[in-house]
C-alpha positions as a Markdown table, in Angstrom:
| # | Residue | x | y | z |
|---|---|---|---|---|
| 1 | Met | 19.3 | -0.1 | -14.9 |
| 2 | Ser | 18.6 | -3.8 | -14.2 |
| 3 | Arg | 15.3 | -5.6 | -14.4 |
| 4 | Ser | 15.5 | -6.6 | -10.8 |
| 5 | Leu | 15.7 | -2.9 | -9.7 |
| 6 | Ile | 12.8 | -1.9 | -11.9 |
| 7 | Leu | 10.5 | -4.8 | -10.9 |
| 8 | Gly | 11.5 | -4.5 | -7.2 |
| 9 | Ala | 10.9 | -0.7 | -7.2 |
| 10 | Phe | 7.5 | -1.3 | -8.9 |
| 11 | Leu | 6.3 | -3.9 | -6.4 |
| 12 | Ser | 7.6 | -2.0 | -3.4 |
| 13 | Ser | 6.0 | 1.2 | -4.7 |
| 14 | Leu | 2.6 | -0.5 | -4.9 |
| 15 | Val | 2.8 | -1.7 | -1.3 |
| 16 | Leu | 4.0 | 1.7 | -0.1 |
| 17 | Leu | 1.3 | 3.5 | -2.1 |
| 18 | Ala | -1.4 | 1.3 | -0.5 |
| 19 | Ala | 0.0 | 2.1 | 2.9 |
| 20 | Leu | 0.1 | 5.8 | 2.3 |
| 21 | Val | -3.4 | 5.9 | 0.8 |
| 22 | Ser | -4.8 | 4.0 | 3.8 |
| 23 | Phe | -4.1 | 7.1 | 5.9 |
| 24 | Val | -6.8 | 9.1 | 4.0 |
| 25 | Trp | -9.0 | 6.5 | 2.3 |
| 26 | Thr | -10.0 | 2.9 | 2.4 |
| 27 | Pro | -13.0 | 1.4 | 0.6 |
| 28 | Tyr | -14.7 | 0.5 | 3.9 |
| 29 | Asp | -14.0 | 1.1 | 7.6 |
| 30 | Tyr | -11.4 | -1.7 | 8.3 |
| 31 | Ala | -12.8 | -2.1 | 11.8 |
| 32 | Ala | -16.5 | -2.1 | 11.0 |
| 33 | Leu | -18.2 | -5.4 | 11.7 |
| 34 | Asn | -20.9 | -6.5 | 9.2 |
| 35 | Ile | -21.9 | -10.0 | 10.2 |
| 36 | Pro | -24.6 | -10.5 | 7.4 |
| 37 | Asp | -21.8 | -10.1 | 4.8 |
| 38 | Lys | -19.2 | -12.3 | 6.4 |
| 39 | Leu | -17.0 | -14.7 | 4.4 |
| 40 | Gln | -18.0 | -13.3 | 1.0 |
| 41 | Pro | -15.6 | -14.2 | -1.8 |
| 42 | Pro | -13.9 | -11.5 | -3.9 |
| 43 | Ser | -16.5 | -9.5 | -5.9 |
| 44 | Ala | -17.1 | -6.1 | -7.4 |
| 45 | Gln | -18.4 | -4.9 | -4.0 |
| 46 | His | -15.6 | -6.3 | -2.0 |
| 47 | Trp | -12.5 | -6.8 | -4.2 |
| 48 | Phe | -10.7 | -9.2 | -1.8 |
| 49 | Gly | -13.9 | -10.5 | -0.1 |
| 50 | Thr | -14.8 | -10.2 | 3.5 |
| 51 | Asp | -13.6 | -12.0 | 6.7 |
| 52 | His | -15.5 | -13.9 | 9.3 |
| 53 | Phe | -16.6 | -10.7 | 10.9 |
| 54 | Gly | -17.8 | -9.1 | 7.6 |
| 55 | Arg | -14.8 | -6.7 | 7.4 |
| 56 | Asp | -13.6 | -5.7 | 4.0 |
| 57 | Met | -10.4 | -7.6 | 3.3 |
| 58 | Phe | -9.0 | -5.0 | 0.8 |
| 59 | Ser | -9.3 | -2.3 | 3.4 |
| 60 | Met | -7.6 | -4.5 | 6.0 |
| 61 | Ile | -4.7 | -5.3 | 3.6 |
| 62 | Met | -4.2 | -1.6 | 3.0 |
| 63 | Val | -4.0 | -0.8 | 6.7 |
| 64 | Gly | -2.0 | -4.0 | 7.3 |
| 65 | Ala | 0.6 | -2.7 | 4.8 |
| 66 | Arg | 0.9 | 0.4 | 6.9 |
| 67 | Thr | 1.4 | -1.6 | 10.0 |
| 68 | Ser | 4.1 | -3.9 | 8.5 |
| 69 | Ile | 6.0 | -1.0 | 6.9 |
| 70 | Ala | 6.0 | 1.1 | 10.0 |
| 71 | Val | 7.2 | -1.7 | 12.3 |
| 72 | Ala | 9.9 | -2.9 | 9.8 |
| 73 | Leu | 11.1 | 0.7 | 8.9 |
| 74 | Val | 11.5 | 1.8 | 12.5 |
| 75 | Ala | 13.2 | -1.5 | 13.5 |
| 76 | Val | 15.7 | -1.1 | 10.6 |
| 77 | Gly | 16.3 | 2.5 | 11.6 |
| 78 | Ile | 17.1 | 1.4 | 15.2 |
| 79 | Gly | 19.5 | -1.3 | 13.8 |
| 80 | Met | 21.3 | 1.2 | 11.6 |
| 81 | Ala | 21.4 | 4.0 | 14.2 |
| 82 | Leu | 23.1 | 1.8 | 16.8 |
| 83 | Gly | 24.8 | -0.9 | 14.7 |
| 84 | Val | 26.6 | 1.4 | 12.3 |
| 85 | Pro | 28.4 | 3.4 | 15.0 |
| 86 | Leu | 29.3 | 0.2 | 16.8 |
| 87 | Gly | 30.8 | -1.3 | 13.6 |
| 88 | Leu | 32.8 | 1.9 | 12.9 |
| 89 | Ala | 34.1 | 1.9 | 16.5 |
| 90 | Ala | 35.1 | -1.7 | 16.3 |
| 91 | Ala | 36.9 | -1.3 | 13.0 |
| 92 | Ala | 38.7 | 1.8 | 14.3 |
| 93 | Arg | 39.9 | -0.1 | 17.4 |
| 94 | Lys | 40.6 | -3.4 | 15.7 |
| 95 | Gly | 42.0 | -5.9 | 18.2 |
| 96 | Ser | 41.3 | -3.8 | 21.3 |
| 97 | Trp | 39.0 | -4.7 | 24.2 |
| 98 | Leu | 36.2 | -2.5 | 22.6 |
| 99 | Asp | 36.4 | -4.5 | 19.3 |
| 100 | Glu | 36.3 | -7.8 | 21.2 |
| 101 | Leu | 33.4 | -6.6 | 23.4 |
| 102 | Ile | 31.3 | -5.5 | 20.4 |
| 103 | Met | 32.0 | -8.6 | 18.3 |
| 104 | Arg | 31.4 | -11.1 | 21.2 |
| 105 | Gly | 28.1 | -9.3 | 21.9 |
| 106 | Asn | 27.2 | -9.8 | 18.2 |
| 107 | Asp | 28.1 | -13.5 | 18.4 |
| 108 | Leu | 25.8 | -13.8 | 21.5 |
| 109 | Val | 22.8 | -12.4 | 19.6 |
| 110 | Phe | 23.6 | -14.4 | 16.4 |
| 111 | Ala | 23.6 | -17.6 | 18.5 |
| 112 | Phe | 19.8 | -17.5 | 18.6 |
| 113 | Pro | 17.4 | -17.4 | 15.7 |
| 114 | Ser | 16.0 | -13.9 | 15.1 |
| 115 | Leu | 12.4 | -14.9 | 15.5 |
| 116 | Val | 13.1 | -16.7 | 18.7 |
| 117 | Ile | 14.8 | -13.6 | 20.2 |
| 118 | Ala | 11.8 | -11.5 | 19.0 |
| 119 | Ile | 9.3 | -13.9 | 20.6 |
| 120 | Leu | 11.3 | -13.9 | 23.9 |
| 121 | Ile | 11.5 | -10.1 | 24.1 |
| 122 | Thr | 7.8 | -9.6 | 23.2 |
| 123 | Ala | 6.8 | -12.3 | 25.7 |
| 124 | Val | 8.7 | -10.5 | 28.4 |
| 125 | Leu | 7.7 | -6.9 | 27.5 |
| 126 | Gly | 4.2 | -7.8 | 26.3 |
| 127 | Ala | 2.4 | -8.0 | 23.0 |
| 128 | Gly | 2.1 | -4.9 | 20.8 |
| 129 | Ala | 3.6 | -3.1 | 17.8 |
| 130 | Ile | 6.0 | -1.0 | 19.9 |
| 131 | Asn | 7.5 | -4.1 | 21.6 |
| 132 | Ala | 7.7 | -5.8 | 18.2 |
| 133 | Ile | 9.7 | -2.9 | 16.9 |
| 134 | Ile | 12.1 | -3.1 | 19.8 |
| 135 | Ala | 12.5 | -6.9 | 19.4 |
| 136 | Ile | 13.2 | -6.7 | 15.6 |
| 137 | Gly | 15.4 | -3.6 | 16.1 |
| 138 | Ile | 17.6 | -5.3 | 18.7 |
| 139 | Phe | 18.4 | -8.2 | 16.2 |
| 140 | Asn | 19.2 | -5.6 | 13.5 |
| 141 | Ile | 21.9 | -4.0 | 15.6 |
| 142 | Pro | 24.5 | -6.7 | 15.3 |
| 143 | Val | 23.7 | -7.2 | 11.6 |
| 144 | Phe | 24.6 | -3.7 | 10.8 |
| 145 | Ala | 27.5 | -3.7 | 13.2 |
| 146 | Arg | 29.1 | -6.7 | 11.6 |
| 147 | Ile | 28.5 | -5.5 | 8.0 |
| 148 | Thr | 29.9 | -2.0 | 8.8 |
| 149 | Arg | 33.0 | -3.4 | 10.6 |
| 150 | Gly | 33.8 | -5.8 | 7.8 |
| 151 | Ala | 33.6 | -3.1 | 5.1 |
| 152 | Ala | 35.5 | -0.5 | 7.3 |
| 153 | Leu | 38.4 | -2.8 | 8.1 |
| 154 | Ser | 39.4 | -3.0 | 4.4 |
| 155 | Leu | 39.2 | 0.8 | 4.1 |
| 156 | Trp | 41.5 | 1.4 | 7.1 |
| 157 | Glu | 44.4 | 0.0 | 5.1 |
| 158 | Ser | 43.8 | 2.4 | 2.1 |
| 159 | Glu | 46.2 | 5.1 | 1.2 |
| 160 | Phe | 43.6 | 7.9 | 1.5 |
| 161 | Ile | 42.9 | 6.8 | 5.1 |
| 162 | Leu | 46.7 | 6.8 | 5.8 |
| 163 | Ala | 46.9 | 10.4 | 4.3 |
| 164 | Ala | 44.0 | 11.5 | 6.6 |
| 165 | Arg | 45.8 | 10.0 | 9.6 |
| 166 | Val | 49.1 | 11.8 | 8.7 |
| 167 | Ser | 47.2 | 15.0 | 8.4 |
| 168 | Gly | 46.2 | 14.7 | 12.1 |
| 169 | Lys | 42.6 | 13.5 | 11.9 |
| 170 | Gly | 41.5 | 11.3 | 14.7 |
| 171 | Ala | 39.8 | 7.9 | 14.4 |
| 172 | Ala | 36.3 | 9.3 | 15.0 |
| 173 | Arg | 36.7 | 12.0 | 12.4 |
| 174 | Ile | 38.1 | 9.6 | 9.9 |
| 175 | Ser | 35.2 | 7.2 | 10.5 |
| 176 | Ala | 32.6 | 9.9 | 10.0 |
| 177 | Glu | 34.2 | 11.8 | 7.0 |
| 178 | His | 35.9 | 9.0 | 5.1 |
| 179 | Ile | 34.8 | 5.5 | 6.2 |
| 180 | Leu | 31.1 | 6.0 | 6.5 |
| 181 | Pro | 30.5 | 7.6 | 3.0 |
| 182 | Asn | 32.4 | 4.7 | 1.4 |
| 183 | Val | 30.3 | 2.0 | 3.1 |
| 184 | Ala | 27.0 | 3.8 | 2.7 |
| 185 | Asn | 26.1 | 1.9 | -0.6 |
| 186 | Leu | 26.6 | -1.4 | 1.2 |
| 187 | Leu | 24.5 | -0.2 | 4.1 |
| 188 | Ile | 21.6 | 0.9 | 1.8 |
| 189 | Val | 21.5 | -2.5 | 0.2 |
| 190 | Gln | 21.7 | -4.3 | 3.5 |
| 191 | Gly | 18.9 | -2.0 | 4.8 |
| 192 | Thr | 16.5 | -3.2 | 2.0 |
| 193 | Ile | 17.3 | -6.8 | 2.9 |
| 194 | Gln | 16.7 | -6.2 | 6.6 |
| 195 | Phe | 13.5 | -4.3 | 5.8 |
| 196 | Ser | 12.1 | -7.4 | 4.0 |
| 197 | Leu | 13.2 | -9.6 | 6.9 |
| 198 | Gly | 11.5 | -7.1 | 9.2 |
| 199 | Ile | 8.2 | -7.5 | 7.3 |
| 200 | Leu | 8.5 | -11.3 | 7.8 |
| 201 | Ala | 9.4 | -11.0 | 11.5 |
| 202 | Glu | 6.4 | -8.7 | 12.1 |
| 203 | Ala | 4.1 | -11.1 | 10.3 |
| 204 | Gly | 5.5 | -14.0 | 12.4 |
| 205 | Leu | 5.1 | -12.1 | 15.7 |
| 206 | Ser | 1.5 | -11.1 | 14.7 |
| 207 | Tyr | 0.8 | -14.7 | 13.7 |
| 208 | Val | 1.5 | -15.9 | 17.2 |
| 209 | Gly | -0.3 | -13.0 | 18.8 |
| 210 | Leu | 2.7 | -10.9 | 19.8 |
| 211 | Gly | 2.6 | -8.2 | 17.2 |
| 212 | Ala | 0.1 | -5.4 | 16.5 |
| 213 | Gln | -3.1 | -5.9 | 18.5 |
| 214 | Pro | -6.8 | -5.7 | 17.4 |
| 215 | Pro | -8.4 | -3.7 | 16.0 |
| 216 | Thr | -5.3 | -2.8 | 14.1 |
| 217 | Pro | -5.0 | -5.2 | 11.1 |
| 218 | Ser | -1.9 | -7.2 | 10.6 |
| 219 | Trp | -1.1 | -9.6 | 7.8 |
| 220 | Gly | 0.3 | -12.2 | 10.2 |
| 221 | Arg | -2.8 | -12.2 | 12.4 |
| 222 | Met | -5.0 | -12.3 | 9.3 |
| 223 | Leu | -3.2 | -15.5 | 8.4 |
| 224 | Ala | -3.7 | -16.9 | 11.9 |
| 225 | Asp | -7.4 | -16.1 | 11.9 |
| 226 | Ala | -7.8 | -17.8 | 8.5 |
| 227 | Gln | -6.1 | -21.1 | 9.2 |
| 228 | Thr | -9.2 | -22.8 | 10.5 |
| 229 | Met | -11.4 | -21.6 | 7.6 |
| 230 | Phe | -9.2 | -22.4 | 4.6 |
| 231 | Ser | -11.4 | -25.2 | 3.3 |
| 232 | Phe | -14.4 | -23.0 | 2.8 |
| 233 | Ala | -12.9 | -19.4 | 2.6 |
| 234 | Pro | -9.4 | -19.8 | 1.1 |
| 235 | His | -9.2 | -16.1 | 0.2 |
| 236 | Leu | -8.8 | -15.3 | 3.9 |
| 237 | Ala | -5.3 | -16.9 | 3.9 |
| 238 | Leu | -4.3 | -16.5 | 0.2 |
| 239 | Ile | -4.7 | -12.7 | 0.1 |
| 240 | Pro | -2.6 | -11.7 | 3.2 |
| 241 | Gly | -0.1 | -14.5 | 2.2 |
| 242 | Leu | 0.3 | -13.0 | -1.3 |
| 243 | Ala | 0.6 | -9.5 | 0.2 |
| 244 | Ile | 3.6 | -10.8 | 2.3 |
| 245 | Ile | 5.1 | -12.6 | -0.7 |
| 246 | Val | 4.8 | -9.6 | -3.0 |
| 247 | Thr | 6.3 | -7.2 | -0.4 |
| 248 | Val | 9.2 | -9.4 | 0.5 |
| 249 | Leu | 9.9 | -10.3 | -3.2 |
| 250 | Gly | 9.8 | -6.6 | -4.2 |
| 251 | Leu | 12.2 | -5.6 | -1.4 |
| 252 | Asn | 14.6 | -8.4 | -2.2 |
| 253 | Leu | 14.6 | -7.6 | -5.9 |
| 254 | Leu | 15.1 | -3.9 | -5.0 |
| 255 | Gly | 18.1 | -4.8 | -2.9 |
| 256 | Asp | 19.6 | -6.9 | -5.6 |
| 257 | Gly | 19.1 | -4.2 | -8.1 |
| 258 | Leu | 20.5 | -1.5 | -5.9 |
| 259 | Arg | 23.6 | -3.7 | -5.2 |
| 260 | Asp | 24.2 | -4.1 | -9.0 |
| 261 | Trp | 23.5 | -0.4 | -9.7 |
| 262 | Leu | 25.7 | 1.0 | -6.8 |
| 263 | Asp | 28.6 | -1.4 | -7.3 |
| 264 | Pro | 30.7 | -0.1 | -10.3 |
| 265 | Arg | 32.6 | -3.4 | -10.6 |
| 266 | Ile | 29.3 | -5.3 | -11.4 |
| 267 | Arg | 28.3 | -2.6 | -13.8 |
| 268 | Val | 31.6 | -2.9 | -15.7 |
| 269 | Ala | 31.4 | -6.7 | -15.7 |
| 270 | Arg | 27.9 | -6.6 | -17.3 |
| 271 | Ala | 28.8 | -3.8 | -19.8 |
């Protein structure tokens, strides 16, 4: 097992644990205002200090992890649920009008940066976590469609697929029973990458005010609130920034480790 997989799993588990624990316990009420204790630096009483409203930063980071994970996880789920079937259908009908329609639709989405698309969608639909999920999920659809199609095309030329076709199985059944299980490893790795990108996208949308709305904490909005106070309260920006870095780094390392672990060719080359 690679070091990347171990370290990535450890960092990701810490963030996930903080999010899960926040459902039942936080050191303080994350929404409680305590103006006399505002802008306190990290201490034994407030491990990560307090913000400009006197709210406990550690509690807000815990609940912010829950928000980021929920948005990114559902968005990736939307991308996989719609993108994978589209990719399988395009590969099964290579060169047909359906293949062209799906791939040109992918090209249209990829013509614009993901964050710009998310900002446009949330600006039209309105700010909020649900609309952020929709926006990020829409961009994930062509990502998974293209990855699935590319991997499936090479499998359609394999002998075991030819045997399945000779036995009378249709394209849909072959895709479900033979193609999908053989591309699952690749989709898992891509899912971790898109999950980390979803965390960044959610933080970006919250930073510009289009993500989760108050009083629900969000790492991106915590950064936005802190930008004018960095000179005298740097912990307000450093702590949520480090939370984003640790989460994204952990997920990327986890994805690299899973790729190496699930790909037998890489394992053999390193042995």
